[in-house]
C-alpha positions in Angstrom: 0.0 0.0 0.0 1.5 3.3 -1.0 0.0 6.4 0.6 0.7 10.0 -0.5 0.4 13.0 1.7 0.4 16.6 0.5 0.7 19.3 3.1 -0.4 23.0 2.9 2.7 23.9 0.8 2.0 21.0 -1.6 5.1 19.2 -0.6 4.6 15.4 -1.2 5.4 12.8 1.4 5.2 9.1 0.6 5.1 6.2 3.0 4.4 2.5 2.4 2.9 -0.3 4.4 4.3 -3.7 3.2 3.2 -7.1 4.3 5.5 -10.1 3.8 3.3 -13.2 3.6 6.3 -15.6 3.9 7.8 -14.0 6.9 4.6 -12.7 8.4 6.1 -9.2 8.7 4.4 -5.9 8.4 6.8 -3.2 7.3 6.2 0.6 7.5 8.6 2.4 5.1 9.2 6.0 4.5 10.6 7.5 1.3 13.1 10.4 0.9 10.2 12.5 -0.3 8.6 12.4 3.1 11.1 14.8 4.5 9.3 15.8 7.6 8.3 12.2 8.4 4.9 13.5 9.5 2.9 10.8 7.8 5.3 8.0 8.8 4.8 9.0 12.5 1.0 9.0 12.0 1.0 5.5 10.5 3.4 4.3 13.2 1.0 5.6 15.9 -1.9 3.8 14.3 -0.1 0.5 14.0 0.9 0.8 17.7 -2.8 1.3 18.6 -3.8 -1.8 16.5 -1.1 -3.9 18.2 -2.5 -2.8 21.6 -6.0 -3.8 20.8 -7.9 -6.7 22.3 -8.8 -8.2 19.0 -5.2 -8.3 17.8 -3.9 -9.7 21.0 -6.4 -12.5 21.2 -5.5 -14.5 18.1 -2.1 -13.3 17.2 1.4 -14.3 18.1 3.6 -12.0 20.1 4.5 -8.8 18.3 8.2 -7.7 18.1 9.1 -4.3 16.6 12.3 -3.8 14.7 13.8 -1.1 12.5 15.8 -1.5 9.3 19.3 -0.1 9.4 19.7 2.4 6.6 23.4 1.3 6.1 22.7 -2.4 6.0 19.5 -2.9 4.0 19.8 -2.7 0.2 17.7 -4.8 -2.1 16.0 -6.8 0.7 14.8 -4.3 3.2 13.4 -7.1 5.4 16.7 -9.0 5.6 17.2 -10.2 9.2 20.7 -8.8 9.5 19.3 -5.3 8.7 16.8 -5.4 11.5 17.5 -3.6 14.8 15.3 -4.3 17.8 13.2 -1.3 18.7 14.2 -1.6 22.4 17.8 -0.8 21.4 16.8 2.3 19.6 14.5 3.5 22.4 17.2 2.9 24.9 19.7 5.1 22.9 17.0 7.8 22.4 16.1 7.7 26.1 19.8 8.3 27.0 19.7 11.4 24.8 21.9 10.0 22.0 21.6 11.2 18.4 23.4 8.1 17.0 23.1 4.4 17.7 25.5 1.7 16.6 24.7 -1.1 14.1 27.8 -3.2 14.5 30.6 -0.7 14.4 28.7 1.8 12.2 27.1 4.9 13.8 23.6 5.4 12.5 21.4 8.4 13.0 18.3 7.5 15.0 16.1 9.9 13.2 16.8 8.1 9.9 15.9 4.6 11.1 13.1 5.6 13.5 11.8 9.1 12.9 8.8 8.5 15.3 11.2 7.7 18.1 13.3 10.7 17.4 10.2 12.9 17.3 11.2 14.2 13.9 7.8 15.4 13.1 8.0 17.8 16.1 11.3 19.4 15.1 9.5 22.8 14.9 8.9 22.6 18.7 12.5 21.8 19.6 14.0 24.1 22.3 17.6 24.3 23.4 18.0 23.5 27.1 20.4 26.4 27.6 17.6 28.8 26.5 15.5 27.8 29.5 15.7 29.6 32.9 15.0 27.0 35.5 13.8 28.7 38.7 12.6 26.1 41.2 11.8 22.4 41.5 8.1 22.0 42.2 7.5 18.3 42.0 8.9 14.9 41.4 7.5 11.6 40.2 8.8 8.1 39.4 9.9 9.0 35.9 10.4 12.8 35.9 11.0 15.9 37.9 8.9 19.1 37.4 10.4 22.6 37.5 9.0 26.1 37.3 10.9 28.2 34.7 10.9 30.8 32.0 11.2 30.6 28.3 11.1 33.7 26.2 9.7 35.6 29.2 6.8 33.1 29.6 6.0 31.0 32.7 6.4 27.4 31.9 6.5 24.0 33.6 9.5 21.8 32.7 9.0 18.1 33.0 12.5 16.5 32.8 13.0 12.8 32.4 15.0 11.4 35.3 14.3 7.7 35.2 17.0 5.2 36.2 18.4 2.8 33.7 16.1 0.1 35.0 12.9 1.8 33.9 14.3 4.3 31.4 12.7 2.7 28.3 9.3 2.5 29.9 9.4 6.2 31.0 10.7 7.2 27.6 7.8 5.5 25.8 5.3 7.2 28.1 7.1 10.5 27.6 7.2 10.2 23.8 3.5 9.2 23.7 2.5 12.2 25.9 4.5 14.6 23.7 3.0 13.3 20.4 -0.5 13.4 21.8 -0.2 16.9 23.4 1.3 18.3 20.2 -2.2 17.9 18.6 -4.2 19.1 21.6 -4.8 22.8 21.9 -7.7 23.7 24.2 -8.1 26.1 27.1 -8.9 23.3 29.5 -6.1 20.9 28.6 -2.5 21.6 29.6 -0.9 22.9 26.4 2.5 21.8 25.0 4.9 24.7 24.5 8.0 22.9 23.3 10.4 20.0 24.0 14.1 19.4 24.6 15.9 16.2 23.5 19.2 16.7 25.4 18.1 16.1 28.1 14.6 15.0 27.4 12.1 17.7 28.7 8.6 18.6 28.0 7.7 22.3 28.2 4.0 23.0 29.1 1.8 25.7 30.5 2.4 26.4 34.2 -0.5 26.0 36.6 0.6 27.8 39.7 -1.6 26.1 42.4 -0.7 22.5 41.8 -3.1 19.6 41.5 -6.7 19.4 42.6 -6.2 16.5 44.9 -3.7 18.4 47.1 -6.0 21.5 47.2 -9.0 19.4 48.3 -6.8 17.9 51.0 -5.8 21.4 52.2 -9.4 22.4 52.4 -10.2 19.2 54.3 -7.5 19.8 56.8 -8.6 23.4 57.4 -12.3 22.2 57.6 -13.3 24.7 54.8 -16.0 23.5 52.4 -15.5 24.7 48.9 -18.0 27.3 47.7 -20.4 25.9 45.2 -19.5 28.4 42.5 -15.8 27.4 42.7 -16.7 23.7 42.5 -18.9 24.4 39.4 -16.1 26.4 37.8 -13.7 23.4 38.3 -16.2 20.9 37.0 -17.1 22.9 34.0 -13.5 23.3 33.1 -12.7 19.5 33.5 -15.8 18.5 31.6 -15.0 20.9 28.7 -11.4 19.5 28.6 -12.7 15.9 28.5 -15.4 16.9 26.0 -12.7 18.2 23.7 -10.7 14.9 24.0 -13.7 12.8 23.4 -14.7 14.9 20.4 -11.5 14.0 18.5 -11.7 11.7 15.5 -11.2 9.0 16.8 -12.0 10.0 20.4 -9.1 10.2 22.8 -9.6 8.3 26.1 -7.7 9.7 29.0 -7.6 6.4 30.9 -6.1 8.0 34.1 -8.6 10.8 34.9 -8.3 11.6 38.6 -8.0 14.7 40.9 -4.1 14.4 41.0 -4.1 14.9 37.2 -6.2 18.1 37.3 -4.1 21.2 37.6 -5.3 24.5 39.0 -4.7 28.0 37.7 -6.5 29.6 40.6 -8.0 28.7 44.0 -11.3 29.6 45.6 -12.0 33.4 46.1 -12.6 32.9 49.8 -8.9 32.1 50.4 -8.2 35.9 50.7 -10.6 36.1 53.7 -9.7 33.1 55.8 -7.2 33.1 58.7 -4.9 30.4 57.2 -5.2 30.8 53.4 -3.8 28.4 50.9 -0.2 29.5 50.2 0.5 31.3 47.0 3.8 30.2 45.4 6.5 32.6 46.6 8.7 32.0 43.6 6.2 33.4 41.0 7.2 36.6 39.3 5.3 39.7 40.2 4.3 40.0 36.6 2.8 36.5 36.5 -0.6 36.6 35.0 -2.6 33.4 35.6 -4.8 32.0 32.7 -8.5 32.8 33.0 -9.4 29.1 33.4 -9.8 27.5 36.8 -8.7 23.9 36.0 -6.9 22.0 33.2 -6.8 18.3 32.4 -3.2 17.0 32.4 -1.0 13.9 32.2 -1.8 12.2 28.9 0.9 9.6 29.2 -1.6 6.8 29.3 -4.2 8.3 26.9 -5.2 6.3 23.8 -7.4 6.7 20.8 -10.7 5.0 21.1 -10.6 3.0 17.8 -9.9 -0.5 19.1 -10.9 -2.2 22.3 -8.0 -2.1 24.8 -8.3 -4.0 28.0 -4.8 -3.6 29.3 -5.0 -2.1 32.8 -2.4 0.7 33.2 -3.4 2.1 36.6 -2.8 0.3 39.9 -5.0 2.5 42.2 -8.6 1.5 41.7 -10.2 4.5 43.4 -11.0 6.3 40.2 -11.4 3.2 38.0 -14.8 2.2 36.7 -16.1 -1.3 37.7 -15.9 -2.6 34.1 -12.2 -1.9 34.0 -11.7 -3.9 37.2 -13.5 -6.7 35.4 -10.9 -6.4 32.6 -13.4 -5.1 30.1 -12.5 -2.5 27.5 -11.8 1.1 28.2 -14.4 3.5 26.8 -15.5 7.1 27.0 -17.9 6.0 29.8 -14.9 4.9 31.9 -13.7 8.5 31.9 -17.2 9.7 32.8 -17.1 7.4 35.9 -13.8 9.0 37.0 -15.4 12.4 36.6 -18.2 11.5 38.9 -15.7 10.5 41.6 -13.8 13.8 41.2 -17.1 15.8 41.4 -17.9 14.0 44.7 -14.5 14.8 46.1 -15.1 18.5 45.5 -18.4 18.5 47.4 -17.5 16.1 50.2 -13.7 17.0 50.6 -13.3 13.3 51.6 -10.9 10.8 50.2 -13.0 8.5 48.0 -14.1 5.3 49.8 -12.5 6.6 53.1 -15.5 5.3 55.0 -15.5 1.8 53.5 -13.8 -1.0 55.3 -10.9 -2.6 53.4 -7.3 -3.5 54.2 -6.0 -4.3 50.7 -6.7 -2.8 47.3 -8.2 -6.0 45.9 -10.8 -5.8 48.6 -11.7 -2.3 47.5 -11.9 -3.5 43.9 -14.4 -6.2 45.0 -16.5 -3.5 46.7 -16.5 -1.3 43.6 -17.4 -4.2 41.3 -20.3 -5.1 43.7 -21.7 -1.6 43.3 -20.3 0.3 46.3 -19.6 4.0 45.8 -18.2 6.8 48.0 -20.7 8.6 50.3 -22.3 11.8 49.0 -22.2 14.7 51.4 -25.6 16.0 52.6 -24.6 19.5 51.6 -24.3 18.4 47.9 -27.0 20.2 45.9 -29.7 17.7 44.8 -29.1 18.3 41.0 -25.4 17.7 41.5 -26.1 14.6 43.6 -28.2 13.2 40.7 -25.5 14.0 38.1 -22.8 12.3 40.2 -24.9 9.2 40.6 -25.5 9.1 36.9 -21.8 9.5 36.1 -20.8 6.5 38.3 -23.7 4.3 37.3 -22.8 0.7 37.3 -24.0 0.3 33.7 -21.6 2.2 31.4 -24.4 2.7 28.8 -26.5 4.7 31.3 -23.7 7.3 32.0 -24.1 10.7 30.4 -21.7 11.9 27.7 -19.4 14.9 28.4 -21.5 16.8 25.9 -24.5 16.3 28.2 -22.5 16.9 31.4 -21.2 20.3 30.0 -24.8 21.3 29.1 -26.2 20.4 32.6 -23.3 22.0 34.5 -23.8 25.2 32.5 -27.5 25.3 33.5 -26.6 24.7 37.2 -23.9 27.3 37.0 -26.4 29.9 35.7 -29.0 29.0 38.3 -26.3 29.3 41.1 -25.3 32.7 39.9 -28.9 33.8 39.8 -29.4 32.5 43.4 -26.4 34.5 44.6 -27.5 37.6 42.8 -31.0 37.2 44.3 -29.5 37.2 47.8 -27.2 40.1 47.1 -30.0 42.3 45.8 -32.5 41.3 48.5 -33.2 43.9 51.2 -33.9 41.1 53.7 -32.3 41.7 57.1 -32.1 39.2 59.9 -31.8 42.1 62.4 -35.2 43.4 61.1 -36.6 39.9 61.6 -35.4 39.9 65.2 -37.0 43.3 65.8 -40.3 41.9 64.5 -40.0 38.9 66.7 -39.3 41.0 69.9 -42.4 43.2 69.2 -44.7 40.4 68.0 -46.7 40.3 71.2 -47.4 44.1 71.2 -49.1 44.3 67.8 -51.1 42.1 65.6 -49.6 44.0 62.6 -46.1 43.2 63.8 -47.1 39.6 64.1 -48.2 39.7 60.5 -44.9 41.3 59.6 -43.0 38.5 61.4 -45.0 35.9 59.5 -44.3 37.7 56.2 -40.6 38.0 57.0 -40.4 34.4 57.9 -42.1 33.5 54.7 -39.6 35.6 52.8 -36.7 33.7 54.5 -38.3 30.4 53.5 -38.7 31.6 49.9 -35.0 32.6 49.8 -34.0 29.2 51.2 -36.2 27.4 48.8 -34.9 29.3 45.8 -31.3 28.5 46.5 -31.2 25.2 48.4 -30.7 23.2 45.2 -27.5 25.1 44.5 -26.0 27.0 47.4 -24.6 24.9 50.3 -26.2 25.6 53.7 -23.2 27.3 55.1 -23.1 29.6 52.1 -26.7 30.6 52.6 -26.0 31.4 56.3 -22.9 33.4 55.3 -24.9 35.4 52.8 -27.6 36.1 55.3 -25.1 37.2 57.9 -23.6 39.5 55.4 -27.0 41.1 54.5 -27.7 41.6 58.2 -24.5 43.8 58.8 
C-alpha cells in the first residue's frame, strides 16, 4: 500500500505499508520525499494502537518491533541482518543519543526511527540552555517538574529522570504524551509549548496552584468546604477539557482521569478572607498573570485513541477506576465519565473516595466497587449535582451521560447558582429586622403579620437557593446582609 500526503505547501510525502506473507512481517517504510516524516509517524502511531487492541492480541502471536538499518539494508529491506530491535533504539534515544550503533557503524536515530526521534516535532525543539529553571516544584517516578521561564513566559519543565532500570518505559510514556499533546490545543487541557531532546524535557503551560487532589486535602485539613460556585467552575473546566478529548476523531480516552491529574490555575475566592489561606507560590514573578481558566486536564501519558478495544490495565490504584475496567473489560468514554463522577464528589465532600469503607487491601476495594459500592455523597451536595454524580458513576456504562450532556447540565446549574447568589445580594432582607419583628410580636397584631411575612420571605429565599448553594453559604450570605 503506497500512501501519498500533501501538506499545505503542496510538498509530497510518501510512506508505504508492506506485508511479507512468507515471513509474516508488516513493514512501514518512509521515502526520501517524506522529508518531515509526518505521515510516517502518524502511521506508526496507528499501528501501535492496533497492536495494543484486544482483537489483535487474542488470536495473534507475540509482536516484536524492529527497524531497518539504513546502512545495511539494500535490495532486501526485510533481511534479518538489517533489523535492529526497537528496544535498542529507544534505549539510545532515552539516553539522549543522536546516534546508535549497528555493529561498528554509527547510524542516526532519526533516519531509522523518525517516530522515536520525534522528527515530526522538530519545529517545537528548544535548546535547554535557552530555559531559565527557577525552582523544582514536584517529582515523580519518571520525571522531575520545575518552574521556569522561556522567552519571558512562565512554563513547567518536566524532565525525564528515570533510572536505567525503567528508562525505556518512562521514555515511551514521555514520547507518547508529547505526540498526543502536540495535537491538543484547548483552554482546559495543559498545552505543549516545546520540548528538549538533550536532556529530554517537555515544556508545558504552568498552573501555579498545583493539583486538585492536594488542594482538596488542604481544604479538608482546614475544615473549609469549597464554595459551590468554585466547585462548578472546576467541574465545567474539567468537563470541557474531556469533551474536547472525546470529540477528537477518533475519540481520545484519558484512561487516568483523577484529581491528582487536574491542575489548578486559581484557588477559591474565599482564600483571601480566611485566617490560614492556601499559600500562593512565593517563587512566582510579580508580573505573573494566571490563565483565565480554573482547572486544566493534564497527564496524557496513558491516553489512547478509542478506535480498538484495549483491555490492558495501566493504573494500579482502583479509586477512580470504573467497575468494568476492574472486570478487565475494554476502556471507553464512559470509563472517563465514571472517574469524573468520583472527582465531582471529592469536591463537594472533601473526603478521600471510599474513606468510610472498610478494606485492608486494594483487591478488597476492587471487589467493593465491582459489587456496586460508591463513595458517600455529602448531605450538603445540591440535589441536582447529587443526581448527576450518581448518573456518572452508574454501574452500567451505557447509562452514564456523555461529556456533551455533562457540560450542558453543568452550564445550567452554574447559571442558576449565579442567579441565586444575585438574588441574595439584591435582596433587602435583614435578619436584624426579623429579630426586631419577633421581639415586638406580642405588642401588635400588625407586627405579628410582619413577622409571618418576613419568615415567609426567609423560607422563599432558602427554597430558591437550596438546590445550588450549600447551607453554610446561605447562612454566610444572610449574615452579610444583616450587617
